[in-house]
C-alpha positions in Angstrom: -8.5 28.9 -16.7 -10.6 26.0 -18.6 -9.1 25.3 -22.2 -10.9 23.6 -24.7 -8.9 20.4 -24.2 -9.7 20.1 -20.5 -13.5 20.9 -21.7 -13.4 17.6 -24.3 -11.7 15.9 -22.0 -14.2 16.3 -19.1 -17.2 15.7 -21.7 -15.2 12.3 -22.9 -14.8 11.6 -19.4 -18.9 11.8 -18.7 -19.5 10.1 -21.9 -17.6 7.0 -20.9 -19.2 7.0 -17.5 -22.6 6.9 -18.9 -21.6 4.4 -21.3 -20.4 2.0 -18.8 -23.4 2.3 -16.6 -25.9 1.9 -20.0 -23.3 -1.2 -20.6 -24.0 -2.4 -17.2 -27.6 -2.3 -16.9 -27.7 -3.7 -20.5 -25.9 -6.9 -19.3 -28.1 -6.9 -16.1 -24.8 -6.7 -13.6 -26.6 -6.2 -10.5 -26.1 -7.8 -7.3 -29.1 -6.0 -6.2 -31.4 -7.4 -8.9 -29.9 -10.8 -7.6 -27.3 -11.2 -11.1 -23.6 -12.4 -10.0 -21.6 -10.5 -12.8 -19.7 -13.6 -14.8 -16.3 -12.0 -13.5 -16.4 -12.3 -10.0 -14.3 -14.0 -7.9 -14.9 -17.6 -6.8 -15.6 -16.4 -3.2 -17.9 -13.7 -4.3 -16.0 -11.2 -3.3 -16.0 -7.7 -5.5 -13.7 -7.7 -8.6 -13.6 -5.9 -11.5 -14.2 -7.7 -15.2 -11.6 -6.9 -17.4 -8.7 -6.9 -14.1 -9.8 -10.2 -13.0 -10.2 -11.9 -15.7 -9.9 -15.7 -15.7 -6.6 -16.9 -15.7 -5.8 -18.8 -19.2 -5.8 -22.6 -18.8 -3.1 -24.3 -17.1 -1.2 -27.7 -18.4 0.5 -30.9 -17.0 2.4 -29.8 -13.5 1.3 -26.1 -12.9 -2.4 -27.0 -13.1 -1.5 -29.6 -10.6 0.4 -27.5 -8.3 -2.4 -24.7 -8.6 -5.0 -27.4 -7.8 -3.1 -28.8 -4.9 -2.5 -24.9 -3.0 -6.3 -24.7 -3.7 -6.8 -27.5 -1.5 -4.8 -27.3 1.3 -6.9 -26.5 4.7 -7.4 -22.8 5.8 -6.7 -22.7 9.2 -8.8 -21.2 12.0 -7.0 -18.2 13.3 -5.3 -17.5 16.5 -5.0 -13.5 17.4 -3.6 -11.8 20.5 -2.4 -8.6 21.6 0.9 -7.8 22.3 0.8 -4.2 22.5 -1.9 -2.0 23.7 -2.7 1.4 24.6 -1.5 3.0 21.2 -2.6 5.5 19.0 -2.7 5.0 15.3 0.0 2.6 15.0 0.8 3.4 11.3 3.8 -0.1 10.5 6.4 -2.1 12.1 9.7 -3.3 11.1 11.4 -6.6 12.6 15.2 -6.7 13.5 17.4 -9.4 13.5 16.9 -10.0 17.4 13.2 -10.4 16.4 12.6 -7.0 18.4 10.4 -4.5 16.8 10.4 -0.6 15.7 6.7 0.7 15.2 5.5 4.2 14.7 2.4 6.0 15.8 1.1 8.5 13.2 -0.3 11.9 15.3 1.9 10.6 18.5 5.2 11.0 16.7 6.2 8.5 18.1 8.9 5.4 17.4 8.9 2.4 19.8 11.5 -0.3 20.5 9.7 -3.6 21.6 11.8 -6.6 22.6 11.0 -10.2 21.7 10.4 -10.9 25.5 8.0 -7.9 25.5 10.1 -4.9 26.7 9.2 -1.4 25.4 11.1 1.9 25.1 10.5 4.5 23.4 13.1 5.9 20.9 11.8 8.7 19.2 9.5 11.1 20.4 8.2 13.9 18.3 11.5 14.3 16.4 12.5 17.9 15.2 10.3 18.9 12.0 8.0 16.2 12.4 4.7 17.5 10.8 1.4 15.8 11.6 -1.9 16.8 10.3 -4.7 14.8 8.9 -3.5 11.5 7.0 0.0 12.6 7.3 2.6 12.3 10.6 5.0 9.7 11.3 4.0 6.7 9.1 5.8 4.2 7.5 9.3 2.1 8.6 11.9 -0.2 6.8 14.6 -2.2 8.0 17.2 -3.2 5.4 19.0 -6.9 5.3 22.4 -5.5 6.6 21.1 -3.7 9.9 23.0 -6.0 12.4 26.1 -4.3 10.8 24.9 -0.9 9.9 22.0 -0.1 12.6 20.3 2.2 10.2 16.4 2.3 9.3 14.0 4.7 7.1 10.5 6.2 7.9 8.7 8.2 5.9 6.8 11.1 7.5 5.3 14.7 7.6 7.9 17.4 7.8 7.7 21.3 8.0 10.1 23.2 5.7 12.5 26.4 6.9 9.7 28.4 5.3 7.2 27.2 7.6 5.9 25.0 4.8 5.0 21.3 4.6 5.9 18.5 2.7 6.6 14.4 2.8 10.1 12.8 3.6 11.9 10.0 3.8 14.2 9.9 6.6 17.3 7.8 7.1 18.4 6.8 11.2 20.5 5.6 13.4 19.6 3.1 15.9 21.1 2.9 19.3 21.9 -0.4 21.2 19.1 -1.6 22.6 16.6 0.5 21.2 18.1 3.0 23.8 17.3 6.1 21.3 18.2 6.6 17.5 20.0 9.7 15.5 18.5 11.3 12.3 21.0 11.2 9.6 19.0 13.0 7.3 16.2 13.3 4.5 17.1 10.9 1.6 13.8 12.1 -0.6 12.6 15.3 0.6 9.8 17.8 -1.2 7.1 15.2 -1.3 4.1 17.1 -2.2 1.9 17.6 0.6 -1.3 19.7 0.9 -3.6 19.6 4.3 -2.8 16.2 5.2 -4.9 14.6 2.9 -3.4 12.0 0.7 -0.1 11.8 2.4 0.8 8.2 1.6 3.2 6.9 2.9 4.8 3.5 2.7 8.4 1.8 2.3 9.0 -1.1 1.3 12.6 -3.2 -0.3 12.7 -4.7 -3.3 15.6 -6.6 -4.6 18.9 -5.7 -4.7 18.5 -3.5 -1.5 16.3 -0.8 -4.0 14.3 1.1 -1.7 10.4 1.3 -3.1 8.2 4.5 -1.6 4.6 4.7 -2.3 3.2 8.1 -2.2 0.1 10.2 -2.5 -1.0 13.0 -4.9 -1.5 15.4 -1.8 -5.0 15.6 -3.0 -3.9 18.2 -5.9 -4.7 17.1 -9.6 -1.0 17.9 -11.0 0.5 15.4 -9.3 -0.1 11.9 -10.6 1.0 12.3 -14.1 3.7 14.6 -13.2 6.7 12.8 -13.7 8.8 15.6 -11.8 6.4 15.5 -9.2 7.2 13.1 -6.6 3.4 12.3 -5.3 0.8 9.5 -7.1 3.8 7.9 -7.7 5.7 4.7 -6.7 9.6 5.6 -6.4 12.8 3.0 -6.4 15.8 4.5 -5.1 19.1 3.9 -3.5 18.7 3.4 0.6 21.6 5.4 1.4 21.4 8.6 -0.9 18.0 8.8 -2.4 18.9 9.3 -5.6 17.1 7.6 -8.5 17.7 3.6 -9.0 20.2 3.1 -12.0 17.7 0.8 -13.9 14.7 3.0 -13.3 12.4 3.8 -16.6 13.8 7.9 -16.4 17.1 7.5 -15.3 18.8 9.8 -18.0 16.1 12.3 -17.4 17.5 15.8 -16.3 14.8 16.3 -13.1 16.2 14.4 -10.2 12.7 13.4 -9.0 11.7 12.5 -12.2 14.7 10.1 -11.9 13.2 8.6 -8.9 10.2 7.4 -10.6 9.1 4.0 -11.2 5.4 4.1 -11.6 3.0 6.8 -11.6 -0.8 7.6 -11.8 -1.7 6.6 -8.3 -4.0 8.3 -6.2 -3.0 7.5 -2.5 -0.6 4.0 -2.5 -1.2 2.7 0.7 0.7 -0.8 0.8 3.8 -2.3 -0.9 4.7 -6.1 -1.0 7.2 -7.9 -2.5 6.2 -11.1 -3.9 8.7 -14.1 -3.4 9.6 -14.1 -6.9 10.8 -10.6 -6.5 8.0 -8.6 -8.5 6.8 -5.7 -6.3 2.9 -5.4 -5.5 1.0 -2.1 -4.3 -2.5 -1.3 -2.7 -4.3 2.0 -3.4 -7.2 3.5 -2.2 -9.7 4.7 -4.5 -12.8 7.5 -4.4 -15.7 6.4 -3.5 -15.1 3.1 -5.6 -12.5 1.0 -6.6 -9.8 0.3 -4.3 -6.9 -1.5 -6.5 -3.9 -4.0 -5.8 -1.6 -3.7 -8.6 0.9 -5.4 -10.1 4.1 -3.2 -10.5 5.6 -2.6 -14.2 8.5 0.0 -14.6 7.5 3.0 -16.3 4.1 1.9 -15.8 1.1 4.6 -16.2 -1.5 3.6 -13.7 -4.6 6.2 -15.2 -5.6 8.0 -12.4 -5.2 11.9 -13.4 -8.5 13.6 -11.3 -7.9 17.3 -13.3 -8.9 19.6 -13.6 -9.9 21.0 -9.7 -9.6 17.1 -8.7 -12.2 15.9 -10.0 -12.6 12.6 -8.0 -15.3 11.8 -10.8 -13.0 10.2 -13.0 -12.1 6.4 -13.3 -9.0 5.0 -11.1 -7.6 3.7 -14.1 -8.5 6.3 -17.0 -8.1 4.6 -20.6 -9.0 8.0 -22.0 -5.8 9.4 -21.3 -3.0 9.5 -23.9 -0.6 6.5 -24.1 -1.2 2.7 -22.5 -2.5 2.3 -18.7 -2.2 -0.5 -16.4 -5.1 -2.8 -15.4 -5.7 -3.5 -11.6 -5.2 -6.6 -11.0 -8.3 -6.5 -8.3 -10.8 -3.9 -7.6 -13.3 -3.4 -4.7 -16.0 -1.8 -7.0 -18.6 -0.3 -5.0 -18.1 0.6 -1.8 -14.4 1.2 -1.6 -12.9 -1.2 1.3 -10.2 1.3 2.3 -7.2 -0.6 1.6 -4.5 -0.4 3.8 -1.0 -2.4 4.1 -0.4 -5.5 2.2 2.5 -8.5 2.3 2.6 -11.8 1.0 1.8 -14.8 3.4 4.9 -17.1 3.5 5.7 -20.3 5.5 4.3 -23.9 5.3 2.6 -23.5 8.8 -0.1 -21.1 6.9 -1.3 -24.2 4.4 -4.4 -23.4 2.4 -3.4 -19.2 3.3 0.5 -19.6 2.1 1.4 -17.2 -0.8 -1.6 -15.2 -0.4 -1.7 -11.6 -0.6 -2.8 -9.9 2.9 -4.5 -6.7 2.6 -5.9 -4.9 5.7 -8.9 -2.7 5.4 -9.9 0.6 7.2 -13.2 1.6 6.5 -14.2 -2.3 6.0 -12.4 -3.1 9.3 -11.1 -6.7 7.9 -8.5 -8.6 6.8 -8.5 -10.1 3.1 -6.4 -13.1 2.2 -6.2 -12.5 -1.4 -5.2 -15.6 -3.8 -3.6 -14.9 -7.2 -2.7 -17.0 -9.7 0.8 -15.6 -11.7 -1.1 -11.8 -11.9 -4.4 -13.1 -12.1 -7.0 -12.7 -8.9 -8.6 -16.4 -8.3 -10.7 -15.2 -5.1 -10.0 -14.1 -1.5 -10.8 -15.1 2.1 -12.1 -13.0 4.6 -11.5 -14.6 8.3 -14.1 -13.9 10.7 -11.5 -13.5 13.6 -10.5 -10.5 12.0 -14.0 -9.4 10.7 -15.3 -6.3 12.3 -13.8 -7.5 15.1 -10.9 -4.9 16.5 -12.0 -1.8 14.2 -10.0 -0.6 11.5 -6.9 -2.4 10.4 -3.9 -0.5 9.0 -1.0 -2.4 8.4 0.0 -6.8 8.1 3.4 -7.6 8.6 5.4 -10.9 8.5 7.5 -11.4 11.6 9.3 -13.9 13.2 8.7 -17.7 12.6 6.2 -16.4 9.8 3.4 -14.7 12.2 1.6 -12.0 10.9 1.2 -8.6 13.0 -1.2 -6.6 12.5 -1.4 -2.5 13.7 -5.2 -1.4 14.3 -6.1 2.2 13.6 -8.8 3.3 15.6 -7.4 6.4 17.8 -7.9 7.7 21.2 -5.5 5.3 22.6 -7.5 2.2 22.0 -5.2 0.8 19.4 -2.7 -2.5 19.6 -0.5 -4.8 17.8 -1.6 -8.0 17.1 -0.4 -11.5 16.5 -1.9 -13.9 14.3 -0.9 -17.4 13.9 -2.8 -20.6 12.9 -4.4 -22.7 15.6 
């Protein structure tokens, strides 16, 4: 049933879109006409105006440090294949031994690879796994105390006893030398699922061992703004029990899913990366425009509300919603890149790339190294060595000796894990 409120909301959004288009035309903000928007990034890479407005001028040593970082040389990159013959490898996690665990979404497989290159299958099509569309065996994470506990986590599609589906976070214990793993149970079940579209799902550890879970909205209009739904959220939980983190913004709510919510109003979170300063950032798919990179703020509403009827013409950050919405720190504009995994690049060996946010792109088949000064976007580099070279790129992960590891996402057994280092 369509209510007068929903009709008024659709009209309001239509007026906002027409106003924005008219304002852009009046100001001449069109690349086709040869006019570069004043808010464009220093390297000309697409960004939205209010999101990427220039940072206030710094002074003293902070300005000098930022200038020195900007002037460091940007090294050429060496790319080599370390694993091949894969099918949609979704994520990588490194162990204290420098071995890696990695997932393959459609095959439903977790594999172990030693630092020397030996490979073993740890888990193959575990019971209850559901694979459909974008959903399957997705993210994997290892905690800092793995050497003692041998515990790791996955986010994956699941089949419930009644035959319906969900997305869930599962806890595992790895057997010695990657010879297998014991499933310890789902710590966060019942994340929404539909056809497999917008299944998320990214895991990342934050401060004090909190586990962050980036989810998709399952292409269902009610999920992103409903705090009792786990869809279209970044959740923050205790890693053993899956219960909400004690300092979460809704930690006193009666509903257990609401107690897990850290941020809401997301469309399809694909990447999470904790900056060395302890703040968590996300990368997120837009519809036909406006992929986003967001700085996550406890309790923040990031403004996605595709209702009624899953209307994807609404803005990614809809300021007509009640309350206050959080602006993206970077937005692709048109077209989207289909941004995916994200990580912060660390280590002096990276020279001018040190401290940048590395974001993989699926549709655009490239890698972006984004520079932020505090929360302000200052430009991005698209390295030629990874531009349209290996097809769709899914997940970047910093591994041993600060090397960057990167998964491709092309399917058909043609995928790889790449190792990227400065020359």
